[in-house]
N, C-alpha and C positions, 0 to 999 in steps of 0.2 A: 079562727083556729084556736081551739083549746088544746092544749099539751097535760097527760100525754093524751095522744089518738085513740081510742082505743077502739077495734075492729071489731064490727059487730058477725059473728059466723051462726044464722042460725037462732037461737034461742040464746047464744053467749053472747058476752061481750070479752075479747080476748087483748090481754096487756101486747102493746105492740111490740116492744123487746121480749116477748116467751115468743110469740108469734114468727117475726123473721127472723132472729134467732135460731128456731127451729129450723125455719124454711133455708135456711145460709145451709147450717149443714145437710139439709136432707138433699137438696138441689147440688150442693155444690158435690156433693158424694158422686150424685147421677149423673153430672158431667164429667167427672174424674173416669166413671166406668165408662161413660160414650166414647167419650175422645181419645184416651189413654191408647196407648201405640198397640194394639192387643198381638202382633207380631213379637214384639221388641221385650215383652215381659210376661212369662207365664203368669195368668191370671190367679195361683194361688202365690206366687211370691209378690204378685203386685197388691194383693188383701193385706198381706202383712206387713208391708209396707206402709199402705193406709193407715192401718191398728196403730201403725210406730207412730205415724205423723199425728195421729189422734191424740194418742196419749201424751206425744213430746208436747203437742201445743195446749194441751188442756193445764199439766205440770207448768211449762213455762210461760203462761197467761198470769198465770196467781202467782208467780215467785217474783217479774218484772214489777207487779201492781204493789209487792211489801214494800218496795224502793222507792214508792212514791212519795212517802213520808216515812223514812228511818225510823223516827223517832216516834213517833206514832205507832207504828211497828210492834216500834220495842215494846211498848207500855201495854198495848192490845197482842203481846205474844199467847195468851194463852186463851185469847175471845176467837173460838174456833168460829162465828159467826163472820168477825171484822176480818178473817184470814181468809175466809172463804167465798167473801162479797164480791171482793174487786177482781178484775179479769184486764190485760192489755191485748190486743194486736200483733203488736212488735213481741211479745213476749212469747205467746202464739206462735209465730213465725218462725223465730230461733229456737222454741223449745220442739219446735215439728222439726225443725232439721237436725237436732238431736236425736229425736226419736225416730228418725228416717234411717239416719246412720247406724244408729243401733241394730233395728230390726236387721237392716240389709247384712251388718256383719255378724247377726243369729243365724240367717238363712245361705248365707255366704252368698250374695249378691254385690257383683263387684261392678256393675254398669251404672252408669248415672238415672238417677229417675226424676229429677227435679222438672224436667222439661213439662212432662204431664201433669203435672200440679198447677202451672202457671194457671192455665184458662178458671179451670176451680176454684182457685184460691179467689179471683178475681170476682169470680160468679159471687161465691159464697160471701164475701165483703161488701161487695155492692147490696147485697140484699140485706146482709146486716146494719149497716150503716142506714137504711132506710129508715130501721127499727129504731137504731141510736136517735135519729133525728125528731121519728115521729113520740118518739118518750120527752123529748123535751128536758128541765132542766132535770130533772132524777137521775138521768143516764151521764152528766159530766163529760159529756163530750162535745157541748158548745164551746165555740172562742169567744175573746173578748169582747168587751163594748165595744160598737162603730156605729159611724152617723152613714158608714154606706147605705143607699138604695136599698140593697136588697139585703143587707141587715134583717133577721129574725126576733119580734117576741117571743119568747119561750113562756110567759105566764104571769111575770114580776115586771112587766113594762120598761125594760131594758134591751134594747137592739142589740143583738150581738151577729159576730161571725155565725154562720152555720157551716162551721168546718167539714161535718160529718157531708154535707152535699159538695162540698171541695173535695172531697176525699173519692165520692162516688164519679165525680169529674174526672182527677186524675185517673183511676184506676181505669174508667173505659177508654184513654187516652192511652195507655201502657196497654190494655187489651187489645185496640185496633192494631198499635205498634206489632205486639206478640203473632197476632192471626197472620200480619201482612209479611214479617219476617219465617212464619212457617210456613205460608203458602206458596213464596217464592223461595223455600228451602234455603234462604242464608242463615245457616245454623251452623257456626265454623266448629264448633264441637259440642260434645253430649253436655249437657247442662247447661247452656250459654244462655239460652230463653229462662230460665229459671234466676239466673245469675244476675241477668238485666232485669228483672223483676224485682229482684230483693234488695240491689243497689239503689234501683229509682223510686221502690215504694219506700224504703228507708232515708233515703234525700228528702224527700216529702214531709216527712213525718220530723226530720230534725227538722227542715222549715217551717213546718207549721204550727208545733208546738209552741213558737215563741209567743203564738197569737191564743195560748191556751189558758184558762187562770186557774192552771194546777201549780203545786210546789215545787220550787225551784234549786233545792239543796244543794245541785252538785256544779258550784260555781256561777254562771250564769243558763244551767242547764238543769232538766227533768229526767227521771231515770229513762223516761221514753227513749231521750236525743242519746242519752249517755249510750246507751243499747244501743241504738240507730248507730253512731259513731261505730263503736267498735264493728257492729254488724258491716257497714261501708269500708272498714279498713280488712276486714278479713276478704269477703267477695273480692274489691280489688287486688290483694293477692292473690287469690284464688286463679282470675281473669288474668293477670300476666303472668303466672305461671302454665297457663291456658296454652296462651300465646305464644308464650318461649316456648313451649314445646311443638308447637305446630309450625314455628319458622324454622327449629332443629330439624323438625320431620320431612320438612321440603327441601332442607338442603340434601 
């Protein structure tokens, strides 16, 4: 296989990252519209929540990327191309959270909306990671060198961990668990599925980024791992608070 793997659509040859990122947004949004609990939140409010999520994710994904190599970012602070070219999923998720909460405050919505985003996010992220894998070295989402049988040569003669595929597999496991819990109605409080998803995914990123050849300027961690640790701490506190409130209510 030669990377990047361009996708032929009629007379056009489309770059995999562009194609699958576009599909991720389009299909993910369609999944959200289809699976959201229509009786739970009015359609007009759900659209504003989705807009908040998209805008927050776009900003957050860029801001966290700037912390990957802080010295380089400072040196290129006036370079618009550098500032706009990179993005991160973890930054997008955390930024999306801020965007959603901001939108909810603006429209006066007090109910939790996170559970409706779990499946759309997982579907969109899996599709997006296919594009990352097919892009190869240019995407900078591959892992470190490995001698394992499933190592992938992205074009330079070096076998590397296909961390994009690891992520897809992990997300499919999380998605299966979330579907099972939702089907069995084992959701102890509003927002539980989203909190479970975020803790699970952030823990994965905290672990998998140890085998990614990115700068680790924050002791032994990179920017993604630092953000993941902060996110895990936040959601553990949220879940403990919810569980405590549930126990006290039961009394």
